[in-house]
C-alpha positions in Angstrom: 291.6 5.0 248.9 293.1 6.7 245.7 291.9 5.7 242.3 295.8 6.4 240.8 297.6 3.3 239.6 301.4 4.6 240.3 300.8 8.0 240.1 298.0 7.8 236.6 294.1 8.4 236.8 292.4 5.5 235.7 291.4 7.6 232.4 295.8 7.7 231.8 295.6 4.6 232.3 293.4 3.7 229.7 295.1 6.4 227.4 297.9 4.5 227.7 297.0 1.1 226.8 295.5 2.3 224.3 298.3 4.0 222.8 300.3 0.7 223.7 298.4 -1.4 222.2 297.9 0.4 218.9 301.9 1.5 218.5 301.8 -2.8 217.8 300.6 -2.0 214.5 303.1 0.0 213.2 305.5 -2.6 214.6 308.1 -3.2 211.3 308.8 -6.8 211.9 308.6 -9.3 208.7 311.2 -11.6 210.4 310.1 -13.1 213.8 306.5 -11.6 213.1 307.1 -10.4 216.9 305.1 -7.4 217.6 306.0 -5.1 220.0 304.7 -1.4 220.8 305.4 1.1 223.7 304.8 4.5 224.8 305.8 6.6 226.9 303.5 9.5 229.2 305.6 13.0 229.2 305.4 15.3 232.3 304.2 18.1 230.0 301.1 15.0 228.9 302.6 14.4 225.5 302.6 10.7 224.6 304.9 8.9 222.0 305.1 6.1 220.7 306.4 3.5 218.3 306.7 -0.3 217.7 309.9 -2.7 216.7 312.4 -2.1 213.9 313.4 -5.1 212.6 316.4 -5.2 210.1 317.6 -8.2 207.8 321.0 -7.7 209.9 319.9 -9.3 213.3 321.8 -7.5 215.9 321.3 -3.4 213.8 317.0 -4.2 215.1 315.8 -1.4 217.3 313.2 -2.0 219.7 310.1 -0.5 221.0 310.9 0.7 224.0 314.3 2.1 222.3 312.4 3.5 219.7 310.2 5.7 221.9 312.6 6.8 224.3 314.6 8.1 221.2 311.6 9.7 219.8 310.7 11.5 223.2 314.2 12.8 223.4 315.0 14.0 219.8 311.4 15.9 220.2 312.8 17.9 223.0 311.1 15.8 225.7 313.3 15.0 229.0 310.4 14.3 231.9 308.5 11.3 231.5 305.3 9.4 234.2 305.3 5.8 232.7 306.2 3.5 229.9 304.8 1.0 228.9 304.9 -2.3 226.5 302.4 -4.7 225.0 303.1 -7.7 222.8 301.1 -10.3 221.0 301.7 -13.2 223.8 301.0 -14.1 227.1 302.2 -13.7 230.1 302.9 -10.1 229.3 306.6 -9.5 228.2 309.4 -7.5 229.8 311.6 -4.6 228.4 315.0 -6.4 227.6 317.9 -5.8 229.0 319.1 -3.4 226.3 316.2 -1.9 226.5 316.0 -1.5 230.8 319.6 0.7 230.1 318.7 2.6 227.7 315.3 3.6 229.8 317.6 4.0 233.0 319.6 6.7 231.0 316.4 8.5 230.9 314.1 7.5 233.5 313.7 8.0 237.1 314.1 4.4 239.2 310.8 5.0 240.4 309.3 5.3 236.3 306.5 2.9 236.0 306.8 0.1 233.0 303.1 -1.3 232.3 303.6 -4.7 230.6 300.3 -6.3 228.7 300.0 -9.1 226.9 297.9 -10.7 224.4 294.4 -10.4 226.0 295.1 -6.7 227.7 296.5 -7.8 230.8 298.9 -5.8 233.0 301.8 -6.2 235.2 303.5 -3.2 236.3 307.1 -2.7 237.7 309.0 0.6 239.1 312.7 0.4 236.7 314.3 -0.3 239.8 312.3 -3.4 240.2 313.3 -4.4 236.8 317.3 -3.5 237.1 317.7 -3.1 240.7 322.2 -2.3 241.6 321.5 -0.1 238.3 324.4 1.8 236.5 322.9 5.4 235.1 324.2 8.9 234.6 324.4 9.6 238.6 327.3 6.9 239.3 329.0 8.8 236.6 331.5 11.5 237.9 331.2 14.9 236.7 333.0 15.9 233.4 335.0 18.0 235.5 336.4 15.4 237.1 337.0 13.2 234.1 340.5 12.8 233.4 341.7 14.6 230.4 338.2 17.5 230.6 339.3 20.7 228.9 336.4 21.9 230.1 334.7 22.3 227.0 331.2 20.8 226.1 
């Protein structure tokens, strides 16, 4: 029997939990007081963490999951092994629809998403389980097949 959980070693799983729970402390959520942390394990073994960032104009707030995706991409990371989200509620909260679609843009459908509750208990689902029949970059035709394509990037 393997000690791996969705491809993560027990040490990586412990590190994931430590990092995602700690990430809640950087959340900026003065309006909802709903602290959310997220962590992503990059294929190269590096970690990116972040929290939700609210704004007085609620629609432009940023969820923790999108925070870590944007940080990772802006740091040149393009391949990921696992993503986690942690909240201060029970049971574990899953990424919202907007976050699921953002994750879909940059992650494989089999990436495990670990969702931790306030007690550190988790459930894990793959992105495909959370976003069945999804629409992603692989769904679109290549740019060369789009009307008006001029060959320039």
